[in-house]
C-alpha positions as CSV (number, residue, x, y, z in Angstrom):
1,X,0.6,7.5,-5.5
2,X,-2.3,6.6,-8.3
3,X,0.2,6.4,-11.1
4,X,3.3,4.5,-9.7
5,X,1.6,1.1,-8.7
6,X,1.6,-1.4,-11.6
7,X,-1.6,-2.6,-11.8
8,X,-1.5,-6.3,-13.1
9,X,2.3,-8.1,-12.9
10,X,5.2,-7.3,-10.8
11,X,7.7,-10.2,-11.0
12,X,10.7,-9.9,-8.4
13,X,13.9,-11.9,-8.5
14,X,13.9,-14.2,-5.4
15,X,17.5,-14.4,-5.2
16,X,17.7,-10.9,-4.5
17,X,16.1,-11.6,-1.0
18,X,19.4,-13.1,0.1
19,X,20.4,-9.8,0.4
20,X,18.7,-9.6,3.5
21,X,20.9,-12.2,4.9
22,X,20.6,-14.1,8.3
23,X,21.8,-11.2,10.4
24,X,18.4,-9.2,9.6
25,X,16.7,-12.1,10.9
26,X,18.0,-11.4,14.3
27,X,17.3,-7.6,14.1
28,X,14.4,-5.9,15.5
29,X,11.6,-5.5,12.8
30,X,11.2,-2.2,10.6
31,X,7.9,-0.6,12.1
32,X,5.3,0.9,10.4
33,X,4.0,4.0,11.8
34,X,2.8,3.1,15.5
35,X,4.1,2.8,19.0
36,X,6.0,-0.4,20.2
37,X,3.0,-2.8,21.2
38,X,2.7,-3.5,24.7
39,X,1.9,-7.2,26.6
40,X,-0.6,-9.1,25.2
41,X,-2.1,-12.3,26.1
42,X,-0.3,-15.3,24.2
43,X,-2.0,-18.3,22.2
44,X,-0.9,-21.4,22.0
45,X,1.3,-21.9,18.7
46,X,3.9,-24.5,17.3
47,X,7.3,-23.5,17.3
48,X,8.5,-20.8,15.4
49,X,10.3,-21.4,11.8
50,X,13.7,-22.3,12.5
51,X,14.8,-20.7,9.3
52,X,13.6,-18.5,6.8
53,X,14.5,-18.3,3.0
54,X,17.5,-16.4,2.6
55,X,18.7,-18.6,5.5
56,X,17.9,-21.8,3.8
57,X,19.5,-20.3,0.3
58,X,22.6,-19.4,2.0
59,X,22.8,-22.9,3.5
60,X,21.9,-24.8,0.1
61,X,24.9,-22.5,-1.5
62,X,27.3,-23.0,1.1
63,X,27.8,-19.1,1.1
64,X,27.4,-18.2,4.7
65,X,28.5,-19.7,8.2
66,X,25.9,-20.5,10.7
67,X,25.2,-17.6,12.7
68,X,26.9,-17.2,16.3
69,X,24.4,-17.0,19.1
70,X,26.3,-14.1,20.8
71,X,26.6,-12.2,17.7
72,X,24.8,-8.4,18.1
73,X,21.8,-7.7,15.8
74,X,22.7,-5.4,13.2
75,X,21.6,-1.9,13.3
76,X,21.4,-1.4,9.6
77,X,19.9,-3.6,6.9
78,X,19.2,-3.3,3.4
79,X,17.9,-5.6,0.4
80,X,18.1,-5.1,-3.2
81,X,15.4,-6.7,-5.3
82,X,15.5,-6.5,-9.3
83,X,12.1,-6.9,-10.9
84,X,10.4,-6.7,-14.3
85,X,6.9,-6.4,-15.0
86,X,4.7,-6.5,-18.1
87,X,1.0,-5.7,-18.7
88,X,-1.3,-4.5,-21.4
89,X,-1.2,-0.6,-20.0
90,X,2.5,-0.4,-19.4
91,X,4.2,-2.7,-21.9
92,X,7.2,-4.3,-20.7
93,X,9.5,-2.8,-18.2
94,X,12.1,-3.4,-15.4
95,X,13.2,-1.6,-12.3
96,X,14.8,-2.2,-8.8
97,X,13.4,-1.9,-5.3
98,X,15.3,-1.4,-2.4
99,X,14.0,-2.0,1.2
100,X,15.9,-1.1,4.4
101,X,15.4,-0.7,8.2
102,X,17.7,1.1,10.6
103,X,17.7,1.3,14.5
104,X,18.3,4.8,16.2
105,X,19.7,5.2,19.4
106,X,17.6,4.3,22.6
107,X,16.8,0.8,23.9
108,X,12.6,1.6,23.6
109,X,13.1,2.8,19.9
110,X,12.0,0.4,17.1
111,X,13.3,0.3,13.9
112,X,12.9,2.9,11.2
113,X,12.1,1.7,7.5
114,X,12.4,3.1,4.0
115,X,11.4,1.5,0.6
116,X,12.7,3.2,-2.6
117,X,12.1,2.0,-6.1
118,X,12.4,3.0,-9.9
119,X,11.0,2.0,-13.0
120,X,11.4,2.3,-16.7
121,X,9.2,0.7,-19.5
122,X,9.8,0.4,-23.4
123,X,6.8,2.9,-24.0
124,X,9.0,5.1,-22.4
125,X,7.2,5.2,-18.8
126,X,9.1,6.1,-15.9
127,X,8.6,6.5,-12.0
128,X,10.3,6.9,-8.6
129,X,9.0,6.0,-5.3
130,X,10.4,6.6,-2.1
131,X,8.2,5.8,1.2
132,X,9.6,5.8,4.8
133,X,8.6,5.8,8.5
134,X,11.6,7.3,10.7
135,X,11.2,6.6,14.4
136,X,12.8,9.1,16.8
137,X,14.4,7.7,20.0
138,X,11.9,6.3,22.4
139,X,9.2,5.9,19.5
140,X,7.5,9.3,20.7
141,X,7.9,10.7,17.3
142,X,7.5,9.2,13.8
143,X,7.8,11.0,10.7
144,X,6.4,9.0,7.8
145,X,6.8,10.3,3.9
146,X,5.4,9.2,0.4
147,X,7.3,10.9,-2.1
148,X,7.7,9.9,-5.9
149,X,6.8,11.6,-9.1
150,X,6.9,9.9,-13.0
151,X,5.2,9.6,-16.3
152,X,2.3,7.2,-16.4
153,X,-0.8,6.7,-18.4
154,X,-3.9,5.0,-16.4
155,X,-7.3,4.2,-17.3
156,X,-10.4,6.1,-16.1
157,X,-14.1,5.2,-16.2
158,X,-15.8,8.2,-14.4
159,X,-17.6,8.3,-11.4
160,X,-19.9,6.0,-9.6
161,X,-20.3,1.9,-10.0
162,X,-22.3,1.3,-12.8
163,X,-19.6,2.3,-15.5
164,X,-18.8,-0.2,-18.1
165,X,-15.8,-0.8,-20.1
166,X,-17.1,1.3,-22.9
167,X,-16.5,4.1,-20.6
168,X,-13.0,3.6,-20.5
169,X,-10.4,6.3,-21.5
170,X,-6.9,6.5,-21.3
171,X,-5.4,9.5,-19.2
172,X,-1.8,10.5,-19.4
173,X,0.1,12.7,-17.2
174,X,3.1,13.7,-15.4
175,X,2.9,13.8,-11.5
176,X,4.8,14.8,-8.2
177,X,3.9,13.8,-5.1
178,X,5.2,15.1,-1.7
179,X,3.3,13.8,1.6
180,X,4.9,13.9,5.1
181,X,3.3,13.1,8.4
182,X,4.5,14.0,11.8
183,X,3.3,12.0,14.6
184,X,3.5,12.3,18.2
185,X,2.7,9.8,20.6
186,X,-0.5,10.8,22.7
187,X,-0.9,8.0,25.0
188,X,-0.1,4.1,25.0
189,X,-0.8,3.0,21.3
190,X,-2.3,6.3,20.5
191,X,-0.4,8.8,17.8
192,X,-1.6,12.4,16.9
193,X,-0.4,13.7,13.7
194,X,-0.2,16.7,11.3
195,X,0.8,16.4,7.7
196,X,1.6,18.7,4.4
197,X,0.5,17.0,1.1
198,X,1.5,18.4,-2.6
199,X,0.0,16.7,-5.3
200,X,0.9,18.3,-8.8
201,X,-0.3,17.2,-12.1
202,X,0.7,18.3,-15.3
203,X,-0.1,17.7,-19.0
204,X,-3.3,15.9,-18.0
205,X,-4.6,14.3,-21.3
206,X,-7.6,12.3,-22.0
207,X,-7.0,10.6,-25.0
208,X,-10.4,9.8,-26.4
209,X,-11.6,13.3,-25.6
210,X,-8.6,14.9,-27.4
211,X,-9.8,12.6,-30.3
212,X,-13.3,14.3,-30.1
213,X,-15.0,11.8,-28.3
214,X,-17.2,12.5,-25.1
215,X,-15.8,10.7,-22.0
216,X,-17.3,10.7,-18.3
217,X,-13.5,11.3,-17.2
218,X,-13.7,14.4,-18.9
219,X,-17.1,15.3,-18.3
220,X,-15.9,15.7,-14.5
221,X,-15.1,19.3,-14.0
222,X,-12.0,19.4,-11.7
223,X,-8.7,18.4,-12.2
224,X,-9.4,16.4,-15.9
225,X,-7.4,18.4,-18.3
226,X,-4.1,20.5,-18.2
227,X,-2.6,20.9,-14.8
228,X,-3.9,20.5,-11.4
229,X,-1.9,21.9,-8.3
230,X,-3.1,20.5,-4.7
231,X,-1.4,21.9,-1.8
232,X,-2.8,21.1,1.6
233,X,-2.8,19.7,5.3
234,X,-4.2,16.7,7.4
235,X,-4.9,15.9,10.7
236,X,-4.3,12.2,11.9
237,X,-5.5,9.9,14.8
238,X,-3.4,6.8,14.5
239,X,-4.2,3.7,17.0
240,X,-1.6,0.8,16.6
241,X,-2.0,-2.0,19.1
242,X,-0.9,-4.9,17.0
243,X,1.6,-6.9,18.3
244,X,3.7,-6.7,15.0
245,X,3.7,-3.7,12.3
246,X,5.0,-6.0,9.5
247,X,3.2,-9.4,10.3
248,X,0.7,-9.2,12.6
249,X,-1.1,-12.0,14.5
250,X,-3.4,-10.2,16.9
251,X,-4.4,-6.6,17.5
252,X,-5.9,-3.7,16.2
253,X,-5.0,-0.8,13.9
254,X,-7.1,2.5,13.2
255,X,-6.4,5.4,11.4
256,X,-8.7,8.4,10.8
257,X,-7.2,11.2,8.5
258,X,-9.0,14.7,7.3
259,X,-7.3,16.2,4.5
260,X,-8.2,19.9,3.7
261,X,-6.8,21.9,0.7
262,X,-7.8,25.6,0.8
263,X,-8.2,27.8,-2.0
264,X,-5.2,29.7,-0.4
265,X,-2.6,27.3,-0.9
266,X,-4.0,25.3,-4.2
267,X,-4.8,28.5,-6.2
268,X,-8.2,26.9,-6.8
269,X,-11.5,26.1,-5.4
270,X,-11.3,23.9,-1.9
271,X,-11.8,20.6,-1.2
272,X,-11.3,17.9,1.5
273,X,-11.4,14.2,2.0
274,X,-12.3,12.1,5.1
275,X,-10.4,8.7,5.4
276,X,-11.0,6.3,7.9
277,X,-9.4,2.5,8.1
278,X,-9.8,-0.4,10.6
279,X,-7.9,-3.6,10.6
280,X,-7.9,-6.8,13.2
281,X,-6.3,-9.7,13.6
282,X,-6.9,-12.8,15.0
283,X,-4.3,-15.7,15.7
284,X,-6.0,-19.5,15.5
285,X,-5.3,-21.4,18.5
286,X,-2.9,-24.2,18.3
287,X,-1.7,-23.1,14.7
288,X,0.4,-20.2,13.1
289,X,-2.7,-19.1,10.9
290,X,-4.3,-15.9,11.2
291,X,-7.3,-14.4,10.1
292,X,-7.1,-10.5,9.3
293,X,-10.0,-8.1,8.5
294,X,-9.7,-4.7,7.1
295,X,-12.1,-2.0,5.9
296,X,-12.3,1.4,5.2
297,X,-14.8,4.6,4.5
298,X,-13.4,7.5,2.3
299,X,-15.2,10.4,1.1
300,X,-14.3,13.7,-0.7
301,X,-16.0,17.0,-0.3
302,X,-16.1,20.4,-2.6
303,X,-14.0,20.6,-5.7
304,X,-11.9,17.5,-5.5
305,X,-9.5,16.8,-8.5
306,X,-10.3,13.8,-10.2
307,X,-7.2,12.0,-9.7
308,X,-7.5,12.5,-5.8
309,X,-10.9,11.3,-5.6
310,X,-11.6,8.0,-3.6
311,X,-11.0,5.1,-5.8
312,X,-9.9,1.2,-5.8
313,X,-5.9,0.9,-5.4
314,X,-5.4,4.7,-4.4
315,X,-5.6,4.1,-0.4
316,X,-2.8,5.3,1.3
317,X,-0.8,1.8,1.0
318,X,-1.8,1.3,-2.6
319,X,-2.7,-2.3,-1.7
320,X,-6.7,-2.6,-1.9
321,X,-8.8,-4.2,-4.8
322,X,-6.4,-7.1,-5.9
323,X,-8.1,-7.9,-9.2
324,X,-9.1,-4.5,-10.4
325,X,-6.9,-2.1,-12.2
326,X,-6.4,0.5,-10.2
327,X,-8.8,3.2,-10.5
328,X,-11.5,1.0,-12.1
329,X,-14.0,2.3,-9.9
330,X,-14.1,6.2,-8.7
331,X,-16.6,7.8,-6.6
332,X,-17.0,10.9,-4.2
333,X,-17.6,8.1,-1.5
334,X,-15.9,4.5,-1.2
335,X,-16.6,1.7,1.0
336,X,-14.2,-1.3,1.0
337,X,-14.0,-4.6,2.9
338,X,-11.5,-7.5,3.1
339,X,-11.2,-11.0,4.9
340,X,-7.7,-13.1,4.5
341,X,-7.1,-16.0,5.9
342,X,-3.2,-16.5,6.1
343,X,-2.2,-20.4,6.4
344,X,1.2,-21.7,7.4
345,X,2.5,-24.5,5.4
346,X,6.3,-25.4,6.2
347,X,9.1,-23.6,7.7
348,X,9.1,-20.4,5.5
349,X,6.3,-21.1,3.0
350,X,2.8,-20.1,3.5
351,X,-0.6,-19.4,1.9
352,X,-3.1,-17.0,1.7
353,X,-6.8,-16.8,0.7
354,X,-9.0,-13.4,0.3
355,X,-12.6,-12.3,-0.4
356,X,-13.5,-8.9,-0.7
357,X,-15.6,-6.1,-2.2
358,X,-16.0,-2.3,-3.1
359,X,-18.8,-0.1,-3.3
360,X,-18.4,3.4,-4.7
361,X,-21.2,5.8,-4.4
362,X,-23.4,7.3,-6.7
363,X,-23.4,10.9,-5.3
364,X,-22.7,13.4,-8.2
365,X,-23.6,10.9,-11.0
366,X,-27.2,11.9,-11.3
367,X,-28.4,8.1,-10.9
368,X,-31.6,8.4,-8.4
369,X,-31.9,6.3,-5.5
370,X,-29.7,4.9,-3.0
371,X,-26.3,6.2,-2.3
372,X,-24.5,3.0,-2.9
373,X,-26.0,0.9,-5.8
374,X,-23.2,-1.7,-6.7
375,X,-20.9,-3.8,-4.8
376,X,-18.1,-5.3,-6.6
377,X,-16.5,-8.5,-5.6
378,X,-13.2,-9.9,-5.6
379,X,-10.8,-13.0,-4.7
380,X,-7.7,-13.5,-4.3
381,X,-5.0,-16.5,-3.2
382,X,-1.3,-16.8,-3.3
383,X,2.1,-18.4,-1.7
384,X,4.2,-16.6,1.0
385,X,7.7,-16.7,1.1
386,X,9.2,-15.8,4.8
387,X,12.1,-13.4,4.1
388,X,13.0,-12.4,7.6
389,X,11.8,-14.7,10.3
390,X,12.2,-12.7,13.4
391,X,10.2,-9.5,12.1
392,X,7.9,-11.8,9.7
393,X,8.8,-9.7,6.5
394,X,7.6,-11.8,3.4
395,X,7.3,-11.9,-0.3
396,X,3.8,-12.3,-1.4
397,X,2.6,-13.8,-4.6
398,X,-0.9,-13.7,-5.6
399,X,-3.3,-14.4,-8.1
400,X,-6.5,-12.4,-7.9
401,X,-9.8,-12.4,-9.8
402,X,-12.7,-9.9,-10.5
403,X,-15.8,-10.2,-12.5
404,X,-15.3,-9.0,-16.1
405,X,-11.5,-8.3,-15.3
406,X,-10.1,-11.8,-15.8
407,X,-7.0,-12.7,-13.5
408,X,-4.1,-10.6,-12.5
409,X,-1.2,-11.2,-10.6
410,X,0.8,-9.5,-7.9
411,X,4.4,-9.9,-6.4
412,X,4.6,-7.4,-3.1
413,X,7.0,-6.9,0.1
414,X,4.7,-7.7,3.2
415,X,1.3,-8.5,3.4
416,X,-1.7,-6.5,1.9
417,X,-2.6,-5.2,5.0
């Protein structure tokens, strides 16, 4: 959801990670959409870490006895992570996130997962998000949800890659998002899905336009003032051949999603989008290091509302373009690529180094010439704190840089992709 990802700084309380507990490290990982991976050739690697951060912390505090070797893995686990945030757009604020997993009956069933979070800022901004991936017995069906709502300002610059800070305006609105996709296994790692998506924006206000100025945002004719309702369906194809959906070390992930919002459902002119996503992972022989690559292409057609156009930071996982404010580059088309090297340092501690670039199209801007005229690079580096050594779930603390935007800081659960 565009409005509900803090764009610059999110600090989680590390002590809250201890709620995962040593028992959760012996449970199956709570997976993302995709089937349980099949056999894959093993690459030589050093021994796995003997403890994660919650185990280390519990041992240091003397608050948890050593786990029994014959103890049955827990079928449900939950972590509560309080956080604070501060950035120029939102001001100061605080909230809490609940991250959990549970296992339904069946030996071939993977862990389902859910993430719920809410925040409130000193400026009166509020938001709540619930994301889930529920695996039914046998993993033949997966239900993926992304629900949320809130009241939140965001910057907007208009279409294309030539926009500058002089084009920036602040857009205020309230938002409700209800997205749900049902996946059915077709064969092996391949799933077919159908989804429903509702996006309701109300009280959309361009602050500069309301003061009588002309802005590139308000010049776009669809969904830039008042109320915008989008109600449509999606058709999805998913291939997930990763060895782990939480901390992949090898394999591939491919997603194709076509969303169409006919006028009959939205009460306005129809529109559609096509999103193609590919990811690959390679483990470095003899080490626990991983090289990961991610790329996506995203295009819109028809009268797509501005707030649902392809934009940096607004991919389905809300993880692209670290270093850029969400929505900094928006277009009728967007290409994105990123390469990340994940380095294992010691036990529960690792590091990552990334480089990437985004290229919005000039379609619809009136700029003559090539469709893609600008490339906007980024770089990121940070630490990784292992929270669950069985699944590989971790806490990521990143510093990111992009030209003209300075340095930004991010704390997230699990890897960026």
